[in-house]
Backbone bond lengths (Angstrom), bond angles and torsions (degrees), N, CA, C in turn:
res aa  C-N    CA-C-N  psi(-1)  N-CA   C-N-CA  omega(-1)  CA-C   N-CA-C  phi
1 M - - - 1.454 - - 1.516 110.52 -
2 K 1.358 117.50 -37.26 1.475 118.89 -178.70 1.530 109.51 -65.78
3 G 1.356 117.27 -33.03 1.470 117.68 176.91 1.486 112.74 -64.53
4 L 1.316 117.33 -38.86 1.472 120.74 177.35 1.513 111.92 -64.78
5 K 1.313 117.14 -38.81 1.475 120.05 179.11 1.522 108.46 -67.47
6 K 1.310 118.99 -39.63 1.475 122.18 -179.29 1.507 110.17 -65.06
7 V 1.351 118.43 -44.32 1.441 122.83 177.75 1.494 111.37 -63.58
8 T 1.317 118.75 -44.37 1.439 121.66 177.89 1.516 111.81 -63.11
9 S 1.306 117.06 -37.27 1.454 121.30 177.45 1.555 111.33 -61.75
10 Y 1.330 114.67 -46.17 1.445 118.06 178.88 1.533 113.85 -65.20
11 I 1.315 114.52 -36.06 1.493 118.92 176.23 1.514 110.11 -63.54
12 L 1.329 116.81 -45.74 1.452 120.59 -179.81 1.544 111.45 -62.97
13 I 1.333 116.29 -42.66 1.460 121.07 177.05 1.505 109.66 -60.23
14 T 1.328 118.68 -43.05 1.478 121.75 176.94 1.495 111.99 -61.34
15 F 1.346 119.67 -41.81 1.459 122.01 178.05 1.546 110.29 -63.24
16 V 1.340 116.62 -40.85 1.461 119.39 -179.03 1.550 109.43 -64.36
17 L 1.321 116.14 -43.33 1.458 120.55 -178.88 1.535 110.25 -65.12
18 L 1.351 117.42 -41.69 1.468 119.07 178.09 1.504 112.63 -63.77
19 I 1.282 117.51 -44.56 1.490 123.06 -179.36 1.539 107.95 -63.94
20 T 1.336 117.27 -39.69 1.494 119.93 176.85 1.489 112.75 -63.46
21 I 1.320 117.40 -42.19 1.463 120.90 177.43 1.469 111.35 -64.29
22 I 1.340 116.42 -45.40 1.503 118.74 -179.40 1.541 109.97 -64.89
23 S 1.326 117.67 -37.40 1.452 119.45 178.42 1.538 112.19 -65.85
24 L 1.307 116.08 -39.91 1.467 119.14 178.52 1.502 111.76 -66.09
25 L 1.353 116.96 -38.85 1.466 119.88 175.64 1.514 111.37 -65.84
26 G 1.338 118.14 -30.98 1.431 121.38 175.63 1.522 112.91 -71.06
27 V 1.328 114.70 -40.34 1.481 119.08 178.20 1.527 110.46 -63.59
28 W 1.297 115.74 -38.83 1.494 118.76 179.82 1.537 110.61 -84.78
29 E 1.314 118.70 8.69 1.464 125.31 177.95 1.502 113.05 55.71
30 V 1.341 116.99 36.21 1.474 119.36 172.54 1.521 109.20 -81.85
31 I 1.360 116.48 -33.64 1.433 120.38 176.82 1.532 109.74 -129.89
32 S 1.342 116.93 163.88 1.431 122.29 177.46 1.499 109.03 -79.10
33 L 1.339 117.09 108.09 1.423 120.15 -171.20 1.560 115.33 -72.92
34 E 1.336 115.88 -33.32 1.457 118.85 -176.24 1.528 111.60 -58.68
35 E 1.328 113.74 -48.19 1.474 120.16 -176.33 1.530 110.94 -66.53
36 V 1.322 116.31 -40.85 1.455 121.40 -176.64 1.519 110.59 -67.24
37 I 1.361 115.34 -47.68 1.453 119.88 179.78 1.498 112.90 -60.44
38 R 1.373 116.34 -40.49 1.451 119.68 177.35 1.499 110.21 -60.78
39 K 1.331 117.08 -46.92 1.469 119.90 -178.52 1.521 111.05 -64.46
40 I 1.311 118.61 -36.12 1.462 123.23 177.71 1.546 109.48 -61.12
41 F 1.339 116.14 -51.10 1.437 120.33 -176.99 1.545 110.48 -66.36
42 V 1.301 118.52 -39.43 1.452 119.78 177.32 1.526 111.57 -64.82
43 S 1.298 116.62 -40.39 1.474 120.97 177.25 1.540 112.18 -65.04
44 L 1.340 116.74 -43.18 1.428 120.88 177.86 1.565 110.74 -64.09
45 F 1.302 115.84 -38.06 1.481 120.62 178.28 1.552 110.04 -62.94
46 I 1.319 116.28 -43.72 1.440 120.73 179.96 1.525 110.53 -65.30
47 I 1.339 117.50 -41.83 1.478 120.07 176.47 1.504 111.06 -63.47
48 F 1.336 116.86 -39.70 1.463 122.66 179.55 1.559 110.48 -62.17
49 V 1.319 117.16 -47.72 1.450 120.56 -179.65 1.517 110.71 -64.55
50 A 1.325 117.19 -39.90 1.472 119.60 179.48 1.559 110.09 -65.47
51 S 1.347 115.05 -38.91 1.473 119.60 178.95 1.494 111.29 -65.28
52 V 1.313 117.54 -40.40 1.482 121.99 -179.40 1.554 107.45 -64.23
53 I 1.320 119.27 -41.99 1.441 121.50 -179.46 1.526 110.87 -65.42
54 V 1.332 115.77 -45.88 1.462 120.28 179.49 1.551 109.87 -62.41
55 L 1.338 117.69 -43.55 1.431 121.26 178.67 1.535 110.79 -61.27
56 F 1.289 117.66 -43.28 1.458 121.69 177.59 1.514 111.60 -60.15
57 I 1.344 116.66 -44.56 1.484 120.84 -179.25 1.515 110.19 -63.65
58 F 1.354 115.94 -46.52 1.442 118.61 178.03 1.487 115.14 -63.44
59 S 1.311 116.65 -39.17 1.476 120.53 179.30 1.516 112.54 -65.23
60 V 1.364 115.22 -36.92 1.468 119.69 176.13 1.510 112.09 -68.14
61 L 1.321 116.84 -46.27 1.479 121.23 -178.46 1.515 110.81 -69.14
62 I 1.299 120.18 -42.72 1.463 121.65 178.30 1.490 111.83 -65.36
63 R 1.308 117.46 -41.90 1.462 121.80 179.79 1.528 110.33 -62.59
64 D 1.363 117.03 -43.59 1.461 120.57 177.76 1.495 112.45 -64.46
65 T 1.355 117.24 -41.32 1.448 120.46 179.59 1.527 111.32 -65.80
66 D 1.311 119.33 -42.39 1.457 122.51 179.38 1.489 110.85 -67.35
67 H 1.322 119.23 -35.61 1.427 122.95 -177.52 1.546 110.51 -68.28
68 H 1.328 118.80 -36.57 1.488 122.81 179.64 1.503 110.71 -72.34
69 K 1.296 121.43 -24.07 1.477 121.43 -177.41 1.522 111.55 -76.83
70 E 1.323 119.20 -21.53 1.456 121.76 -177.48 1.475 112.40 -76.54
């Protein structure tokens, strides 16, 4: 479980760094910030919804499996 937390922490740190770099490039007008930020938020929303669905499926399957063992 500690390994999963460590990997998740590194992934979140990477996301923060990428969003920071993209924001800085947008502030300096190297890239069009409006379109990039919209795509980032839409992508994160899609990942969030997929994660919620997967978590729901795993929680239902694990709960049923643990309940039958008792």
